C-alpha positions, 0 to 999 in steps of 0.5 A: 090912601084914597077914600074909595080904598077897600081896606080903608072902607072896611076898617072905617066901617068896622070902627064905626060899628065898634064905636056904635056898639060901645055907645049902645052899651054905654047908655046902660039900658036906662029907661030915660034913654030907652029911645036913644038906645033903640036908635043906636041899636038900629044904627048898629044893625044898619051899619052891619048890613051896609058893611055886608052889602059893601063887601058883597058888592066887590063880588059883583065884578067877579060875577060879571067876569064869570058871566062874560066867560059863560055867555062868550061876551068878551067886550067887557072891560074892568077898570080901576075904581081906586079900591086899592092895589090888590083890586087893581091887580085883580081887575088887570088879571080879569082883563088879561083873561078876557083878552086871552079868551077873545084871542082864542075865539078870534083864532077859532073863528078864523080857523073855522072860516078857513076850513069852511072855505077849503071845504067849499072849494075842494072838488070832492062833494062833502055832505054831513047829516044827522041820523034823522036825515037833516043836512048840517053841511053841504059844499059847492061840489056836492051841490053841483053833483046833485044839481041842487041849489040848497039841501035841507034833508036827505029825502029831498034827493029821493025823487031824482036819486033814490039809490043814493038816498038808500046808500047814504042811510044804509051803507056801512061806515068806512065802505064805498060804493059806485053809483050812477047819478043822472046829471042833466041828460047824462049819467055820471059814475060817482064814488060814495064813501061814508063815515060815522061821527059823534059830536057833542053826544049826537050822531052824524054821518059824513059822506064824500061824493066824487065824480070818477068818470074821468078815472074810469075812462083813463083806466079803460083806455089804458087797458085797451091801449095795452091790449092793442099794443100786444095784439098788434105786436104779435099779429104784425110779427106773424103776418109780415113774414107770411105776406113776404114769403107768400109774395116771394113764392108766388113770384118764383112760381110765375117765373117758373111757369114762364120758363117752362117749354110748351111740352109741360103737361097741361094738368101740371101747369094748371095745378101750379097756376092754382098754387100761384093764385092761392099764394097771391090770395094769401099775400093780398089778404095778409097785406089787408090784415097788416093795414087793418092792424096799422089802423088800430095802432092809431088808438095807442099812438095819439099825438100829444096835443099842441094846445093854443087858443083859437076861436071856436066860431071860426072853426065851426064856419070851416066845418060848415063849409066842409060838410055843406055840400054833403048835407045838401045832397042828403037833404039835411038841415044843418045849423052851426051856433056859437055863443058868444061869437068870440068864444075861445078854447085852449086845445089842439085845433087839428085834433078837435076838428078830427073829433068833430068830423067823426061826430058829424059823419056819425050824425049824417049816417044816423039821419040816412033813413029819416024824412025830416033831417036835422043836424045842429052843432052848438058851442057855448060855455057852461056854468063852470065856464068850461067850453062845451061843443054839442053835436045833435041829430034827430036820427033813430037814436042809439039803443041803451045797451049799445050806449055802454059799448059805443066808446069801446075799441072795435065796437061798431054798428056800421056794416063798414065801420072799424070801431075806432072813431069814437074810441079815438075821439074820447081818447083825444078829449081825455088828453085835453083833460076833457070828456066826451059823453052821449045822450040818446033816445030811440026815435028822438035823436042823439047828442054828443057832448064835448066838454073841455 
């Protein structure tokens, strides 16, 4: 048994106290031994205090262990001091509990980091804030949607998005609303959904922000395609036989007139000729209507893109050659810029060229009444490394009420337009998982943006 053994130390100290007490009373309170008896009494008191302090000293490690848990400081290690088997086992249990807490904290930190990484990388914007408006968490998707590098308080958004701030604070929990957010030169439809949370007795509000422009465009285009399929099917079924019958009757009348002798009454002949002309007109207009319907069928029959990588700069050079003569005749200063020159995109080149040709023709038409005519085509990667193509002109611009409709099938501002060019162009971009948007100001100009 070691000298530091707790049991040995307690027994030894108790025996010393007993011996000293025995000695104290052995002196029998004799006057000649008064000083000795006082010294022995003081020794008894000192030994008692020492025993108490020694026993209390064993609780120091228990207090240190509890403080380790209280302050989450799990770096402490309790080693054996030779105080006996019981204390060795007690310190071993202390170390096991500390290791367990350390493992739990490490697992908790790893889980927290994992969820933080997930939240920061998901495509839906996440925003949590206190009732006072103080931001607790904002992920990268929300920063991109709100166009802020960092955010400390909800009120910082009021200057650019007052409607969003109002809805964040007043929208009932569990409900959603669609808002328009200004994103650079564009307006983006965003779905806002909020829920209320309570954590550690404090109220929080969690808001999710999702760009639903692609979903709205898909649903809109799907609805128009279904309508076009129905209309073209019914119109073609009705017009085709009319055109065929009108042509047959007109041919029969013409044969009849040629076969009749000259004795046929002139009046009867003129009436028959008028009937023939009317039927020919019906046939001609029916054929025109058939061609018209076939044009609109293209909206519902866009081919699946055959994607491959190609250089954007090379495509722009060919388009510049294609439109150079027309631009010279119209006195249009045209500029084609591609940065970097090696910029590539994964897309169907023919379909992309078709979209650009539509946009360039629209821009040339918009510049018809301008004095200083400028047309610019830019290609570059955006902050998210997505390829962007922009067609800009300094024409008369598009009225705000017309901007909401220019991508609708059949809508056109041109006297001879069909109203399918921009609708078809947006559908082509949608099939590329991209977007086609417009920004325009009256008297300043228009910019169409293709984003892949």
